[in-house]
C-alpha positions in Angstrom: 21.4 5.9 -0.4 21.7 4.3 -3.9 22.5 0.6 -4.4 25.1 -0.9 -6.6 25.6 -4.4 -8.0 29.0 -5.9 -7.4 29.5 -8.4 -10.3 31.6 -11.4 -9.4 31.3 -13.9 -12.2 30.3 -13.9 -15.9 29.4 -16.3 -18.7 29.2 -15.9 -22.4 25.8 -17.4 -22.9 23.4 -14.6 -23.8 20.3 -16.2 -22.4 21.8 -17.2 -19.1 19.9 -15.4 -16.3 21.6 -12.9 -14.0 21.5 -13.8 -10.3 21.2 -10.9 -7.9 21.8 -11.8 -4.2 20.5 -9.7 -1.3 23.8 -10.3 0.5 26.7 -12.6 0.8 26.8 -15.5 3.3 26.8 -19.3 3.7 23.2 -19.8 2.8 23.5 -17.8 -0.5 26.7 -19.6 -1.3 25.1 -23.0 -0.8 22.1 -22.0 -3.0 24.5 -20.7 -5.8 26.6 -23.9 -5.7 23.4 -26.0 -5.9 22.1 -24.0 -8.9 25.4 -24.4 -10.8 25.5 -28.1 -10.1 21.9 -28.6 -11.2 22.2 -26.4 -14.3 25.7 -27.6 -15.1 26.9 -24.0 -15.9 28.7 -21.2 -14.3 26.2 -18.4 -13.5 26.6 -14.7 -13.7 26.1 -13.2 -10.3 25.8 -9.8 -8.6 25.4 -8.7 -5.0 23.6 -5.7 -3.6 26.1 -3.3 -2.0 26.0 0.3 -0.7 27.2 2.9 -3.2 26.2 4.1 -6.7 24.2 2.0 -9.2 26.4 0.1 -11.6 24.8 1.2 -14.8 26.7 -1.4 -16.8 24.6 -4.3 -15.6 21.4 -4.2 -17.6 18.2 -5.8 -16.1 16.8 -6.2 -19.6 16.9 -10.0 -19.4 15.8 -12.8 -17.1 16.7 -12.0 -13.5 16.8 -14.4 -10.5 16.5 -12.3 -7.4 17.7 -14.2 -4.3 16.3 -12.8 -1.1 13.8 -10.1 -0.2 16.1 -7.1 -0.8 17.1 -8.4 -4.2 13.5 -9.0 -5.2 12.6 -5.5 -4.1 15.5 -4.0 -6.0 14.7 -5.8 -9.3 11.0 -4.9 -9.0 11.9 -1.3 -8.6 14.4 -1.3 -11.5 12.7 -3.7 -13.9 12.8 -2.8 -17.6 10.2 -3.6 -20.2 11.5 -7.0 -21.1 12.7 -8.0 -17.7 11.5 -11.4 -16.5 11.8 -11.9 -12.8 12.1 -15.0 -10.6 12.2 -14.0 -6.9 13.5 -16.9 -4.8 14.6 -17.7 -1.2 12.2 -15.2 0.4 9.2 -15.5 2.7 5.8 -15.6 1.1 4.6 -12.7 3.2 7.5 -10.6 2.0 6.6 -11.3 -1.6 3.0 -10.5 -1.0 3.9 -7.1 0.4 6.3 -6.4 -2.4 3.7 -7.4 -5.0 1.4 -4.7 -3.8 3.4 -1.7 -5.1 2.7 -0.1 -8.5 5.8 -1.4 -10.3 5.2 -4.9 -9.2 1.5 -4.8 -10.3 2.7 -3.9 -13.8 5.0 -6.9 -13.8 2.1 -9.1 -12.7 -0.2 -7.7 -15.3 2.4 -8.4 -18.0 3.1 -11.8 -16.5 6.8 -10.9 -16.1 7.3 -12.0 -12.5 7.0 -15.2 -10.4 8.4 -16.4 -7.1 9.6 -19.4 -5.1 9.0 -19.0 -1.4 11.2 -20.4 1.4 8.4 -21.1 3.9 5.9 -24.0 3.8 2.3 -23.9 2.7 -0.3 -24.1 5.5 -1.8 -27.2 3.7 1.5 -29.1 4.1 1.8 -28.1 7.8 -1.8 -29.1 8.5 -1.3 -32.5 6.9 1.8 -33.0 9.1 -0.2 -31.9 12.1 -3.0 -34.4 11.4 -0.4 -37.2 11.0 0.7 -36.7 14.6 -2.8 -35.8 15.9 -5.4 -37.6 13.8 -8.3 -36.5 16.0 -7.4 -32.8 16.1 -10.2 -30.3 15.6 -8.4 -27.0 16.1 -5.1 -25.4 15.0 -3.5 -22.4 16.5 -1.0 -19.7 15.5 0.0 -16.2 16.1 0.7 -13.5 13.5 3.0 -10.5 13.8 3.0 -7.3 11.8 4.8 -8.8 8.8 3.0 -12.1 8.7 -0.5 -10.7 9.2 -1.0 -10.9 5.4 -1.2 -14.7 5.8 -4.1 -14.6 8.2 -6.8 -15.1 5.5 -4.9 -18.0 4.0 -4.5 -19.7 7.4 -8.2 -19.4 8.1 -9.2 -20.6 4.6 -6.9 -23.7 4.7 -7.8 -24.6 8.3 -11.5 -24.4 7.3 -10.8 -26.6 4.2 -9.3 -29.2 6.5 -12.4 -29.1 8.8 -10.4 -27.5 11.6 -11.2 -24.5 13.8 -8.5 -21.8 13.4 -7.4 -20.2 16.7 -5.2 -17.2 16.2 -4.5 -13.6 17.1 -2.1 -10.8 16.3 0.9 -10.1 18.5 3.0 -6.9 18.4 6.5 -6.5 19.8 5.2 -4.5 22.7 2.7 -7.2 23.8 3.2 -9.5 26.7 3.9 -12.8 25.0 2.6 -14.9 27.9 -0.8 -13.1 28.0 -1.2 -13.3 24.2 0.1 -16.9 23.7 -1.4 -18.8 26.6 -5.1 -18.7 25.6 -4.2 -19.4 21.9 -2.0 -22.4 22.6 -4.2 -23.8 25.3 -7.2 -23.7 23.0 -5.4 -25.5 20.2 -4.8 -29.2 19.4 -1.6 -28.3 17.5 0.2 -24.9 17.3 2.0 -23.9 14.2 4.9 -21.3 14.5 5.0 -18.9 11.6 8.2 -17.0 10.7 7.9 -13.3 11.7 11.0 -11.4 12.8 9.0 -9.2 15.2 7.1 -12.0 16.9 9.5 -15.0 16.9 12.4 -13.3 18.6 14.3 -15.2 21.2 12.0 -14.2 24.1 8.8 -15.0 22.3 10.1 -18.3 21.0 11.1 -19.3 24.5 7.6 -18.7 25.8 6.0 -20.5 22.8 8.0 -23.6 23.6 7.4 -23.4 27.3 3.6 -22.8 27.1 3.1 -25.5 24.5 5.0 -28.1 26.5 3.3 -27.1 29.7 -0.1 -27.5 28.1 1.0 -30.6 26.2 0.2 -29.1 22.8 2.4 -30.3 19.9 4.4 -27.4 18.3 5.4 -27.5 14.7 8.4 -25.2 14.1 9.9 -23.7 10.9 13.6 -24.5 11.5 15.9 -27.1 12.9 16.6 -24.7 15.8 13.0 -24.8 16.8 13.1 -28.6 16.9 16.4 -28.6 18.8 14.8 -26.2 21.3 11.7 -28.4 21.9 9.2 -28.3 19.0 7.9 -31.8 18.4 8.3 -31.4 14.6 9.9 -29.0 12.2 9.3 -28.6 8.5 11.5 -26.4 6.4 13.4 -26.1 3.2 17.2 -25.8 3.2 19.2 -23.6 0.9 20.1 -26.7 -1.1 16.5 -27.7 -1.5 15.4 -24.2 -2.5 18.3 -24.2 -5.0 17.2 -27.4 -6.5 13.6 -26.1 -7.0 15.0 -22.8 -8.3 17.0 -24.7 -10.9 13.9 -26.5 -12.0 12.1 -23.2 -12.5 15.0 -21.7 -14.4 14.9 -24.6 -16.8 11.1 -24.2 -17.2 11.5 -20.4 -17.9 14.3 -21.0 -20.4 12.0 -23.2 -22.5 8.8 -21.3 -22.2 7.7 -17.7 -22.6 5.1 -18.1 -19.9 6.3 -17.9 -16.3 5.1 -20.5 -13.8 2.8 -19.3 -10.9 4.4 -18.2 -7.6 4.8 -21.3 -5.5 6.1 -22.9 -2.3 9.1 -25.2 -2.3 8.7 -28.7 -3.6 11.6 -30.1 -1.6 11.6 -29.9 2.2 13.0 -31.5 5.4 11.0 -32.9 8.3 12.7 -33.1 11.7 11.5 -34.8 14.9 12.3 -34.2 18.5 11.6 -37.6 20.2 12.2 -36.2 23.7 9.6 -33.5 23.2 7.2 -36.2 21.8 7.7 -38.4 24.9 7.0 -35.4 27.1 3.7 -34.8 25.3 3.0 -38.6 25.4 3.0 -38.8 21.6 3.9 -42.1 20.1 5.3 -41.0 16.8 6.0 -43.4 13.9 9.5 -43.5 12.4 10.5 -40.3 10.5 10.5 -42.2 7.2 6.8 -43.2 7.7 5.9 -39.6 8.6 7.6 -38.3 5.4 5.9 -41.0 3.3 2.5 -40.2 4.8 3.0 -36.5 4.2 4.0 -36.9 0.6 1.0 -39.3 -0.1 -1.5 -37.0 1.6 -0.2 -33.9 -0.1 -0.5 -35.5 -3.5 -4.1 -36.5 -2.7 -4.8 -33.0 -1.4 -3.4 -31.4 -4.6 -5.5 -33.7 -6.8 -8.7 -32.8 -4.9 -7.9 -29.1 -5.0 -7.3 -29.1 -8.7 
């Protein structure tokens, strides 16, 4: 079935980018509101809908594709002078999309970049080390869609002098049998977003096994923290919107697109009850955030 773009707003400025959203919803609305506040302009927007392609909306311009479906659509329909910023999508989704032929041409011509919604492993490992300074191993489980992140997980863990403990879990696997040896052999376990792995049942077992074995769990959403993860680190739609606005400003003043990147702005949440259960004496949240920012700056300097 073909896809159409339902246009809802317009501006006269010729160089203003067109925003294409994967869908409508509160998260997308919040991101759009943040963008317009940061850029101080009303943006032209469109939404993917079922039907025929609206031929009146040319992609021969700068396009901000919000969400995985929008990114895929723009890559498939990009024109010779299209410049693409994909935002508010998981890094693994962008990695998969970047492997098709049309995307490779955009990369070769330096016409595409991205802002991911998930957190870099380096940031998560720095956070893990703050709460477990003597840790020597870090665990995780990958699903079919997040498996593309395995190599990065191993590389970053090794860079930090930690032993990576991980495996692949499919939907048909018994989560207890797969998760128990991985979590019990880890000093900290990092939950990675994967729709096929972190469904409600698997998430329940991850929380249960980590608490039973007194292994701190770092989650990727406030829901994970509320459910029992000791810490959560994630970027809200507002924070992704702020960073997206920064990138739009950069793109408007430069012909060269920035590199695909992880969000600069993020939120850390703490579950004090879970910490007490694991006998962790965590510092105040403000000190955790300050230590994370300082350590990440140092890591980035050393890496560069």
